[in-house]
N, C-alpha and C positions, 0 to 999 in steps of 0.2 A: 503494499500499499504506499510506503514511505516513497519508493522508486516512481510510482505513477503521479504521485503529487510533485515531485521534483521536476519530472519530465514534462507535466503540463504547465510547471511555472514558467519556463523559459518562453514556450510560445505565446502564453498570455502577455508576458512582459514586452515581447516583440510586437505584438498587436497593440498594446497600449502605447507603446512609443510612436508607432507609426500613426495611431489616431491623434495623439498630442501633436505630433509634427504637422499632420494635416490641418488640424485646427489652427495652429499657429500661422501656417502658410495662408489659410483661407482668409484669417483676420489681417494679415498683411496685404493680400490682393485688394480686399475690399477697401482697405485705408488707401492704397495706391489708386484705384479707380476713382475714389472721392476726390483724391488730389488731382487727378487728371482732369476731371470734370469740373473742378473749380477753375483750373488754369485755362481750361477750353473757354469757360465763361467770361474770364478775363480777357482773352484773346478777341473773343466776338465783340465785347463791348468796345474794345480799342480800335478793332476795325471799323466799327460803325462811326467813331469819333474821327478817325483819320481822313476820310474823303472830304468832310467839313472843313478840316484845317487846310488840305491840299487846294481846294478851289477858294479859299479866302483871298487871295491876293487877286484873283479875277482872271489868271492864265490857265489855260488847260494844258497840261503837259503832253498830251497826245497830238495836239497841234504843231507843236515845235519838232515832234518825231517825224511827223507827215513832210515837213519842209526839208528837214535833213535827208529823208528818203529820196526826194526828188533831186537833189544836189548829187547823189551818189551815181556812179556810172558802173554798169553792169560789166563783168568779164564776158567776152564772148565764147569762152572754153567752158568755164563750169557754171557762170551765171551769178557768181559771187558779188556783193555790193562792195564797191572800193570808193575811196574819197576822190573828188575831182583832180586831176594832175598827177594822180601816181602813175608810175611807169610800169609796174608790174602788179599783177593781182595778188591780194593778200592771202587767198585761200589756196591758189594752185601755183602761183608763181609766174604764169606765163606772162609775155608782154601784152599791154593793153592798147 
């Protein structure tokens, strides 16, 4: 009888160890998801505030990029955009 009790004690201790480890991991994962949700909410509120700050000066950044793209000259070989007056393509190196 003594051998059986000692024999069953080790598996029960292992099961208890795994249960405690699982519960600790579950608590940390729940805490981590709560922290992630809080940070995502902060990011969303900041993203909502940023566009109003960008357009406060009255200039639209997308308008300037359109004029820059018009001044670019395309490469006949690869089609990459290059600044005006460039002697060679920035992407493939061929003469323009």
